[in-house]
C-alpha positions as CSV (number, residue, x, y, z in Angstrom):
1,M,-76.2,33.0,66.5
2,T,-72.9,33.5,64.5
3,Q,-70.6,30.5,63.5
4,T,-67.5,30.2,61.2
5,I,-67.2,27.4,59.0
6,W,-64.1,27.3,57.4
7,I,-63.8,24.9,54.0
8,A,-60.2,23.8,52.7
9,R,-58.8,21.7,50.0
10,H,-56.0,19.5,50.5
11,G,-52.5,20.0,49.6
12,N,-50.3,19.2,46.5
13,R,-50.7,15.7,45.3
14,F,-48.0,13.2,44.6
15,D,-48.9,12.0,41.5
16,F,-49.3,15.6,40.4
17,V,-45.9,15.7,40.9
18,Y,-45.0,12.2,39.5
19,P,-47.5,11.3,37.4
20,E,-46.0,7.9,36.6
21,W,-46.8,7.2,40.4
22,F,-50.1,6.3,38.7
23,N,-49.4,3.3,36.7
24,T,-47.8,1.2,39.6
25,A,-49.8,2.4,42.7
26,P,-51.9,-0.1,44.4
27,R,-54.6,2.7,45.1
28,R,-54.2,4.6,42.3
29,Y,-56.9,7.0,42.9
30,D,-55.6,7.6,46.6
31,P,-52.3,9.4,46.2
32,P,-50.8,10.9,49.5
33,L,-49.4,14.4,49.4
34,S,-46.0,15.6,47.5
35,D,-43.5,17.1,49.8
36,D,-44.6,20.6,48.8
37,G,-48.1,19.4,49.7
38,V,-47.0,18.7,53.4
39,I,-45.6,21.9,53.4
40,Q,-48.6,23.6,52.3
41,A,-50.9,22.1,54.8
42,Q,-48.5,22.8,57.5
43,E,-48.6,26.4,56.5
44,L,-52.5,26.0,56.6
45,G,-52.6,24.7,59.9
46,Q,-50.4,27.8,60.9
47,R,-53.0,30.0,59.2
48,L,-55.6,28.5,61.2
49,Q,-54.0,27.8,64.8
50,P,-55.3,31.4,66.2
51,E,-59.0,30.4,65.1
52,K,-61.8,29.2,67.4
53,I,-62.3,25.8,65.2
54,K,-63.5,23.5,67.4
55,H,-64.1,20.4,65.1
56,I,-62.3,19.0,62.2
57,F,-63.9,16.9,59.4
58,A,-62.2,15.4,56.4
59,S,-62.9,13.6,53.4
60,P,-61.3,10.1,54.1
61,F,-58.7,10.1,50.9
62,L,-55.2,9.8,52.2
63,R,-54.5,13.7,50.8
64,T,-57.2,15.0,52.7
65,V,-56.4,13.1,56.0
66,Q,-52.9,14.0,55.8
67,T,-53.6,17.4,55.3
68,A,-56.1,17.5,57.9
69,H,-53.3,15.6,60.3
70,E,-50.9,18.7,59.7
71,I,-53.7,21.2,60.5
72,A,-54.7,19.0,63.6
73,Q,-50.9,19.2,65.0
74,Y,-51.5,23.0,65.3
75,L,-55.1,23.0,66.3
76,D,-55.0,19.7,68.9
77,L,-58.0,18.2,67.9
78,P,-59.5,15.0,66.5
79,I,-59.8,14.2,62.9
80,K,-63.4,13.2,62.0
81,L,-63.6,11.0,58.6
82,E,-66.6,12.5,56.7
83,T,-67.2,10.6,53.6
84,G,-69.8,13.0,52.5
85,L,-66.9,15.3,51.8
86,S,-65.3,12.6,49.5
87,E,-63.5,13.2,46.0
88,W,-66.2,13.7,43.2
89,L,-66.6,10.0,42.0
90,N,-66.3,11.0,38.7
91,P,-66.3,7.9,35.6
92,D,-64.0,10.3,33.6
93,W,-61.5,10.3,36.3
94,M,-62.0,6.9,37.6
95,T,-62.6,3.6,36.1
96,E,-64.1,1.9,38.9
97,T,-64.8,2.5,42.9
98,P,-61.6,4.3,44.3
99,E,-59.8,2.2,46.8
100,R,-59.0,3.9,49.8
101,A,-56.6,3.1,52.9
102,P,-58.9,1.1,55.4
103,I,-60.0,3.0,58.6
104,E,-57.6,0.7,60.5
105,E,-54.3,1.6,58.5
106,L,-55.1,5.3,58.6
107,V,-55.5,5.3,62.7
108,E,-52.2,3.5,62.9
109,Q,-50.4,6.2,61.2
110,Y,-52.8,9.2,62.4
111,P,-53.7,8.2,65.7
112,E,-55.9,11.4,66.2
113,I,-58.6,10.1,64.1
114,D,-61.9,9.6,66.0
115,V,-62.7,6.2,65.2
116,N,-66.2,6.5,67.2
117,Y,-67.1,9.3,64.3
118,Q,-70.0,8.4,62.1
119,P,-70.3,9.8,59.0
120,C,-73.4,11.8,57.6
121,L,-73.4,10.6,54.0
122,T,-71.6,8.2,51.9
123,P,-71.6,8.7,48.0
124,T,-71.4,5.9,45.5
125,Y,-69.7,5.3,42.1
126,P,-70.3,6.3,39.6
127,E,-71.7,10.1,40.7
128,T,-72.7,12.8,38.2
129,E,-71.7,16.2,38.9
130,A,-75.1,17.3,40.3
131,E,-75.0,14.4,42.6
132,M,-71.7,15.5,44.0
133,M,-72.7,19.1,44.4
134,E,-76.0,18.0,46.3
135,R,-74.0,15.5,48.6
136,S,-71.7,17.9,49.4
137,G,-74.0,20.6,50.2
138,E,-76.2,18.3,52.3
139,T,-73.2,17.1,54.2
140,A,-72.3,20.9,55.4
141,R,-76.0,21.1,56.2
142,R,-76.2,18.1,58.4
143,L,-73.2,18.9,59.8
144,L,-74.4,22.5,61.2
145,A,-77.6,21.0,62.2
146,N,-75.3,19.0,64.5
147,Y,-72.4,21.1,65.5
148,S,-72.9,24.9,66.9
149,E,-69.3,25.5,67.1
150,D,-66.7,26.9,64.5
151,I,-65.6,23.9,62.4
152,L,-63.3,23.1,59.6
153,L,-63.9,21.0,56.6
154,V,-61.3,19.4,54.6
155,G,-62.2,18.3,51.1
156,H,-61.2,18.3,47.5
157,G,-62.1,20.8,44.7
158,A,-65.1,19.9,44.0
159,S,-66.4,19.1,47.7
160,V,-65.2,22.6,48.6
161,L,-67.3,24.1,45.9
162,G,-70.3,21.9,46.8
163,S,-70.0,22.5,50.2
164,T,-69.8,26.4,49.8
165,W,-72.7,26.3,47.5
166,G,-74.9,24.0,49.9
167,L,-74.5,27.0,52.4
168,V,-74.2,30.3,50.3
169,E,-77.2,31.6,48.0
170,G,-76.4,32.4,44.4
171,Q,-73.6,29.7,43.6
172,P,-70.7,32.1,43.7
173,Y,-67.5,31.2,41.9
174,V,-65.1,29.6,44.1
175,S,-61.3,29.7,43.4
176,A,-60.6,26.1,44.9
177,S,-56.9,25.9,44.4
178,L,-54.4,23.5,46.6
179,C,-54.8,24.6,50.4
180,C,-56.9,27.2,49.9
181,L,-59.5,28.6,52.6
182,V,-62.9,29.4,52.0
183,K,-64.9,31.1,55.2
184,V,-68.2,31.5,55.5
185,V,-70.1,33.1,58.2
186,R,-73.4,32.0,59.6
187,E,-75.7,34.4,61.3
188,G,-78.8,32.8,62.4
189,E,-80.2,31.4,58.9
190,R,-77.9,33.4,56.6
191,Y,-74.7,32.8,55.4
192,R,-72.1,35.5,54.3
193,L,-68.9,34.0,52.2
194,E,-65.9,36.3,53.9
195,L,-63.1,34.5,52.4
196,N,-63.1,32.9,48.8
197,G,-60.4,30.5,48.0
198,D,-57.6,32.4,49.9
199,T,-54.1,31.3,49.4
200,S,-52.4,34.0,51.1
201,H,-51.1,31.8,53.9
202,L,-49.2,29.9,51.2
203,S,-45.4,30.1,50.2
204,Q,-46.1,28.3,46.9
205,I,-49.2,28.4,44.9
206,E,-50.3,26.2,41.9
207,S,-50.2,27.9,38.6
208,V,-53.3,26.1,37.0
209,V,-56.0,25.1,39.4
210,R,-56.9,21.5,38.6
211,F,-60.8,20.7,40.1
212,N,-59.5,16.9,41.1
Protein backbone atom coordinates (compact mmCIF):
# COMPACT_ATOMS: atom_id res chain seq x y z
CA MET A 1 0.00 0.00 0.00
CA THR A 2 1.24 3.45 -0.93
CA GLN A 3 -0.17 6.58 0.70
CA THR A 4 0.99 10.20 0.60
CA ILE A 5 0.80 12.39 3.68
CA TRP A 6 1.17 16.11 2.99
CA ILE A 7 1.98 18.30 6.00
CA ALA A 8 1.79 22.11 5.73
CA ARG A 9 2.25 25.06 8.02
CA HIS A 10 -0.14 28.03 8.07
CA GLY A 11 0.59 31.28 6.24
CA ASN A 12 1.96 34.47 7.72
CA ARG A 13 0.28 35.72 10.91
CA PHE A 14 -1.35 39.13 11.30
CA ASP A 15 0.56 39.76 14.52
CA PHE A 16 3.88 39.01 12.81
CA VAL A 17 3.14 41.99 10.53
CA TYR A 18 1.39 44.17 13.15
CA PRO A 19 2.83 43.25 16.59
CA GLU A 20 0.67 45.87 18.34
CA TRP A 21 -2.41 43.76 17.52
CA PHE A 22 -1.47 41.41 20.36
CA ASN A 23 -2.10 44.07 23.03
CA THR A 24 -5.69 44.85 21.97
CA ALA A 25 -7.06 41.61 20.52
CA PRO A 26 -9.71 39.72 22.54
CA ARG A 27 -8.18 36.40 21.43
CA ARG A 28 -4.56 37.43 21.48
CA TYR A 29 -3.17 33.91 21.00
CA ASP A 30 -5.36 33.22 17.99
CA PRO A 31 -4.39 35.72 15.28
CA PRO A 32 -5.74 35.57 11.74
CA LEU A 33 -3.61 35.44 8.61
CA SER A 34 -2.04 38.62 7.32
CA ASP A 35 -2.82 39.72 3.76
CA ASP A 36 0.35 38.13 2.45
CA GLY A 37 -0.45 35.01 4.50
CA VAL A 38 -3.70 34.64 2.55
CA ILE A 39 -1.73 34.84 -0.69
CA GLN A 40 0.69 32.20 0.60
CA ALA A 41 -2.23 29.92 1.42
CA GLN A 42 -3.71 30.42 -2.04
CA GLU A 43 -0.38 29.58 -3.65
CA LEU A 44 -0.18 26.46 -1.51
CA GLY A 45 -3.67 25.50 -2.68
CA GLN A 46 -2.63 25.94 -6.30
CA ARG A 47 0.40 23.75 -5.68
CA LEU A 48 -1.72 20.97 -4.16
CA GLN A 49 -4.60 21.10 -6.64
CA PRO A 50 -3.21 18.39 -8.97
CA GLU A 51 -2.49 16.00 -6.08
CA LYS A 52 -4.82 13.16 -5.09
CA ILE A 53 -5.64 14.45 -1.61
CA LYS A 54 -8.96 13.17 -0.25
CA HIS A 55 -9.04 14.62 3.27
CA ILE A 56 -7.93 17.92 4.84
CA PHE A 57 -7.24 18.03 8.59
CA ALA A 58 -6.45 21.38 10.22
CA SER A 59 -5.61 22.73 13.64
CA PRO A 60 -8.62 24.70 14.99
CA PHE A 61 -6.62 27.93 15.43
CA LEU A 62 -7.88 30.69 13.14
CA ARG A 63 -4.71 31.01 11.04
CA THR A 64 -4.68 27.28 10.26
CA VAL A 65 -8.42 27.22 9.51
CA GLN A 66 -7.98 30.17 7.14
CA THR A 67 -5.04 28.46 5.45
CA ALA A 68 -7.03 25.26 5.06
CA HIS A 69 -9.99 27.29 3.75
CA GLU A 70 -7.90 28.73 0.92
CA ILE A 71 -6.54 25.29 0.06
CA ALA A 72 -10.03 23.76 0.19
CA GLN A 73 -11.18 26.13 -2.56
CA TYR A 74 -8.74 24.43 -4.93
CA LEU A 75 -9.29 20.87 -3.71
CA ASP A 76 -13.09 21.09 -3.24
CA LEU A 77 -12.90 19.21 0.06
CA PRO A 78 -14.34 19.72 3.56
CA ILE A 79 -12.08 20.65 6.48
CA LYS A 80 -11.84 18.40 9.52
CA LEU A 81 -10.75 20.34 12.62
CA GLU A 82 -8.17 18.27 14.47
CA THR A 83 -7.11 19.59 17.89
CA GLY A 84 -4.21 17.14 17.91
CA LEU A 85 -2.55 19.40 15.31
CA SER A 86 -2.88 22.49 17.53
CA GLU A 87 -0.20 25.00 18.34
CA TRP A 88 2.29 24.04 21.04
CA LEU A 89 0.66 25.23 24.27
CA ASN A 90 3.96 26.58 25.50
CA PRO A 91 3.76 28.55 28.80
CA ASP A 92 6.69 30.66 27.59
CA TRP A 93 4.50 31.85 24.71
CA MET A 94 1.12 31.90 26.44
CA THR A 95 0.14 32.91 29.97
CA GLU A 96 -3.08 30.88 29.90
CA THR A 97 -5.04 28.45 27.78
CA PRO A 98 -5.44 30.22 24.42
CA GLU A 99 -8.97 31.33 23.64
CA ARG A 100 -10.10 30.32 20.16
CA ALA A 101 -13.16 31.11 18.10
CA PRO A 102 -16.02 28.67 18.85
CA ILE A 103 -16.80 26.23 16.08
CA GLU A 104 -20.20 27.86 15.47
CA GLU A 105 -18.45 31.11 14.61
CA LEU A 106 -15.91 29.35 12.41
CA VAL A 107 -18.60 27.45 10.51
CA GLU A 108 -20.43 30.70 9.75
CA GLN A 109 -17.31 32.03 8.05
CA TYR A 110 -16.01 28.74 6.66
CA PRO A 111 -19.01 26.49 5.87
CA GLU A 112 -16.79 23.75 4.43
CA ILE A 113 -15.88 22.74 8.00
CA ASP A 114 -17.10 19.22 8.76
CA VAL A 115 -19.10 19.64 11.97
CA ASN A 116 -19.45 15.87 12.41
CA TYR A 117 -15.73 15.17 12.64
CA GLN A 118 -14.42 14.09 16.05
CA PRO A 119 -10.75 14.91 16.74
CA CYS A 120 -8.19 12.26 17.69
CA LEU A 121 -6.50 14.12 20.55
CA THR A 122 -6.94 17.32 22.54
CA PRO A 123 -3.90 18.93 24.20
CA THR A 124 -4.07 20.61 27.59
CA TYR A 125 -2.27 23.73 28.80
CA PRO A 126 0.54 23.95 29.78
CA GLU A 127 2.40 21.57 27.51
CA THR A 128 6.07 20.61 27.43
CA GLU A 129 7.93 20.26 24.16
CA ALA A 130 8.07 16.48 24.63
CA GLU A 131 4.30 16.34 25.22
CA MET A 132 3.66 18.45 22.11
CA MET A 133 5.89 16.25 19.96
CA GLU A 134 4.26 13.07 21.23
CA ARG A 135 0.64 14.22 20.71
CA SER A 136 1.42 15.64 17.23
CA GLY A 137 3.08 12.37 16.21
CA GLU A 138 0.34 10.27 17.78
CA THR A 139 -2.29 12.34 15.96
CA ALA A 140 -0.62 11.64 12.61
CA ARG A 141 -0.42 7.93 13.38
CA ARG A 142 -4.08 7.74 14.46
CA LEU A 143 -5.21 9.54 11.32
CA LEU A 144 -3.31 7.08 9.16
CA ALA A 145 -4.91 4.21 11.06
CA ASN A 146 -8.33 5.60 10.14
CA TYR A 147 -7.76 6.94 6.62
CA SER A 148 -6.04 5.00 3.83
CA GLU A 149 -6.25 7.72 1.14
CA ASP A 150 -3.87 10.64 0.62
CA ILE A 151 -4.33 13.30 3.30
CA LEU A 152 -3.24 16.85 4.13
CA LEU A 153 -2.42 18.06 7.65
CA VAL A 154 -2.40 21.84 8.21
CA GLY A 155 -0.68 22.82 11.42
CA HIS A 156 1.93 25.03 13.05
CA GLY A 157 5.70 25.03 13.03
CA ALA A 158 5.77 22.77 16.08
CA SER A 159 3.06 20.34 14.96
CA VAL A 160 4.52 20.11 11.45
CA LEU A 161 7.75 18.90 13.06
CA GLY A 162 5.95 16.63 15.54
CA SER A 163 3.74 15.06 12.88
CA THR A 164 6.72 14.39 10.64
CA TRP A 165 8.77 12.86 13.45
CA GLY A 166 5.78 10.74 14.43
CA LEU A 167 6.03 9.00 11.08
CA VAL A 168 9.60 9.24 9.79
CA GLU A 169 12.40 7.50 11.67
CA GLY A 170 15.54 9.30 12.77
CA GLN A 171 14.02 12.68 13.70
CA PRO A 172 15.14 14.45 10.51
CA TYR A 173 15.63 18.20 10.46
CA VAL A 174 12.49 19.88 9.09
CA SER A 175 12.49 23.47 7.85
CA ALA A 176 8.97 24.41 8.98
CA SER A 177 8.69 27.89 7.48
CA LEU A 178 5.39 29.61 6.68
CA CYS A 179 3.21 27.70 4.20
CA CYS A 180 5.97 25.15 3.71
CA LEU A 181 5.16 21.69 2.45
CA VAL A 182 6.36 18.35 3.78
CA LYS A 183 5.65 15.18 1.78
CA VAL A 184 5.83 11.78 3.46
CA VAL A 185 5.20 8.63 1.41
CA ARG A 186 4.00 5.52 3.17
CA GLU A 187 4.89 2.17 1.63
CA GLY A 188 3.46 -0.58 3.80
CA GLU A 189 4.79 0.18 7.26
CA ARG A 190 7.73 2.27 6.04
CA TYR A 191 7.68 6.07 5.68
CA ARG A 192 9.91 8.03 3.31
CA LEU A 193 10.44 11.81 3.52
CA GLU A 194 10.23 13.13 -0.07
CA LEU A 195 9.79 16.87 0.47
CA ASN A 196 11.21 18.68 3.48
CA GLY A 197 9.81 22.14 4.10
CA ASP A 198 9.45 22.97 0.40
CA THR A 199 8.54 26.61 -0.38
CA SER A 200 9.13 26.59 -4.15
CA HIS A 201 5.41 27.29 -4.70
CA LEU A 202 5.56 30.64 -2.84
CA SER A 203 6.20 34.01 -4.46
CA GLN A 204 7.38 35.38 -1.10
CA ILE A 205 9.02 33.47 1.74
CA GLU A 206 9.98 34.51 5.26
CA SER A 207 13.57 35.56 5.85
CA VAL A 208 13.67 34.29 9.44
CA VAL A 209 11.84 31.09 10.39
CA ARG A 210 9.82 31.38 13.61
CA PHE A 211 8.62 28.26 15.36
CA ASN A 212 5.14 29.38 16.51
